[in-house]
N, C-alpha and C positions, 0 to 999 in steps of 0.2 A: 445574573444567574451564577450560582456557585459551581465550583469544579465538580462536586459530587453529583449535582443535578445533571451536568453534561455527561458524566459517566453513565448514569442511569438511563438517559435518553439514547446514548450510543448503543446500549445493550438491549434496548427495547426490541422484543421479538417481532414487532409489527413494522419495524423500519424496512425500507427497501434494501435488498441485498445487492451485492456487486453485480450479479447477472441481470438484475432488474435495471440497473443503470446501463449496462452493455446493450440490452435489447431496446432501451429507450433512446439511446444516443446514436448507435451505429446501425448500418445495414449489412445484410448478407453475412452474418457471423457464422463461421465454420470452425467447430472445435477440433483441436489437435490433441492427441492423447499420447501418454507414455514418455518415459525418460530414456528409453533404449538401454537401460541397465538393470532395472528391477521390475518396474510395473507402472501403473497409472494411479494417480492420487486424485480422487474426486474433490478434495478440498481446494485444489489448485486448478483453475480452469484456464486453458490457454487456447488461442486460435487466431484466425484471420478475420478481418472485417473491413468495411469501407466507411469512411467518413466523407459524405458527399462525393462518393466515387473514388476517394483516395484510399489506397490499401494501407492498413495499419495492423500491427500485432497487438493483441489483447492478452494481458496476464492478470488474472483476478483471483483473489482469495474469496471463496464463496461459502457462507455458513449454511445455506439451505433455508427454505421458506416455511416448512412445517416439520412435525416430529420425524416423519419418515425421511425427508431429504436432509434434515439436520444430522441425523444419525449416519446417513449415507456419506455426507460431506465432512463427517467428524467435527461438526460445529465450527468449520473453518480453520481448524488446526492442522496444518499440512505436515506430512512426513518428508523425509529427505528426498524421496523420489518426486515429490511435488515441486520442491525448489530446483531440482535438477531438470525437471520438465520445463519449468519457467525459464531457466537459463538456456536450455536448448532452443526454445522459441526465440529468445532474445538474440542469440547468436545467428539464427536464421534471418531474423529481421535485419541485423547488421549486414549479412551477406547480400540481401536483396534490397537494401536501402529503404526499409520501412520503419517509420517511427513506432515506438513502443508506448502503449498506454497501460498503466498498472492501476488496479483497483484494490484497495487494502481494507480488509475487515476481518480481523482475527484477534483472539485473546492472546495468541502466541503460537509458536511452533509446537507440534505434538512432542511431549517429553516421555513417551513410553519406552520400554526397554528395547523393543524392536527398532524404533526410530534412532535410538542412540547407537545400537549395534550397526546400523546401516549408515552412520556418519552424519547425524543431524547437524552438529556444529560445523563440520567441514562444508556441508552443502550450503549452509547459510553464508559462511565465510567466502566461499567461491562466488556466490552471487554478489556480495559486497565488492569484491575485488574486480570481477568482470564487468559489473555495471558501471564502475567508476571510469572504465576506459571504453565503454560501448560507443561506437562512432556513428550513432544515429540519435535523434532526439528521444528523450525519455521523460514522460510526465506521469507523476503518481498522484492518485486521488484517494484520500481517506474518506470512506463513506460511513464508517462506524467505529469499531474498536481498532486501535493500532497498538498491539501489544508486543513489546520486547523485540528480540532479533527476528522473530517470525514475521513481523511487519516491516522492520528495517530492511530485510532481504529483498523487498520490492521498493524501497524508498530512496535508493541512491539515484537521484534523478536530476534533471535540469530545472524542474519546478515541482513543488509539493503543494497541492490544493487540499483543503479540508472542508467537509460539510460543517455547518454551524454547530451541530450537536455531535461531533466526533471528538476523539481524543487520541493522542500519540504519546506513548510512555515506555520507558525502559523496563518497567515492571508494573503489574497491576497494583492498584491502591491497597488491596487486601494483602498482597505479598509484601509490599513496602512496609505496611503497618506491622506485619508479623515479624519481619526481620529487624526493623529499627526499635520497635517498642514491645515486641513479644505480645502484641495485643491487636488482633485483626479487626476489632471493633472500632479502631481509630482510623477508619478508612476516609472519613471526611477530612481530617487533618492531613492525612497522607496525600489525598487528592490535591489539596491546595499547595502543599509543599513541593510536589512533583512538577507543577506548572505544565500541565498536559493539555490544556484547552487550546482551541485555535487562536484565541486572543493572546495567550501566553506565548505560543510558538511564533506568532506573527511578530511580537516584540523581540524575540530572539533571532529573527530573520530566518527561521526554519520553514515558515509557511508563507507562500506568496499570495495566496488567495483564499478567502473564506466565503463559502457559498451559502447564502441565506436559505433557511428552511421555512416551515410554516406557510407553505403555498402549494398549489397543485404540482404533482410530480412532473407533469408535462412541461411546466414553466422552468423547473429546475433543469430538466434534461435539455431543453432548448438553450438555456444559458450556458451550460457546460459545453454543449455542441458548438455554440458560437465562439466561446472563449478558446476552445481547443483549436479551432481553425485559425484563429488569430495567433495563438502562441506557437503552433507548429510552423506557420508561415515565417514567423520571426526566427525560430530556431533553425529552420532549413535554409535561411538566407546566410547562415554562418558557414565558414569553412570547417572542416573536421577539427583542425587545430583550435580554432576559436571556440567551437562547441565544447571540446574537452577542457579547455582552459576556463571557460565560463562555469562548467560544472565543478571544477576544482575550487575556483574562487567562491562559488556559492557556499560551500561548506567551510571554507576558511574565514568567511566574513561573519559567520554566526556568532552569537554570544557565547557559544560553548567553548570555542578555541581562543586562546590568547597568544600573542607573539611573545617569545622569550628572547633574551639577549645573552 
């Protein structure tokens, strides 16, 4: 399957959204609201849940399931208060020693004037910095689109898993084609050049697990649930120093970075 086909499938409005995964994998989800600075952002859903009785913190970019909820969720494009809300819950997770599970599905952070005035770039940068040193396990799961810094703000983790028909990119294929060639119609070429599919990212050591689709959602949810328990047990067996060193080395070993002399 070509990269552009993956992009189209990731954007399919009939795909399960982040909260669909949350409800299918975890029990007793209780949503937590607000960043305690400006307000609540419906595009970013945070809260507490249980994984077979184990308390975990959930952070999810949610697009919505129909026209009404997509408008309410701003189509999954979070404002700075959304990223600050996410970080507030992550720091609480660290305080109470709860692992953090992130679900990513966004075309990118909202780039409106209000979002820029309230510090969109700084909010994303704070997440990147704070997540790199978070002293609890963090697992990020890409369930659809993973666009730009808006997705990366939940992607500094100990493991990144991707659905088979998801993608992760520094920019949308349309944006890339517009900038490089001044021709947004060259999105197919841009999609291939960006190397944004799970297969590409696995080769670059950025994706540790690709979750197969094309089967009942219940089977997918059961697989993720089972794999989460195994991975969390592995990560929680590490000391805090080992956990942080492993996270650091995970990014250093990717094909993106090269050692210089």
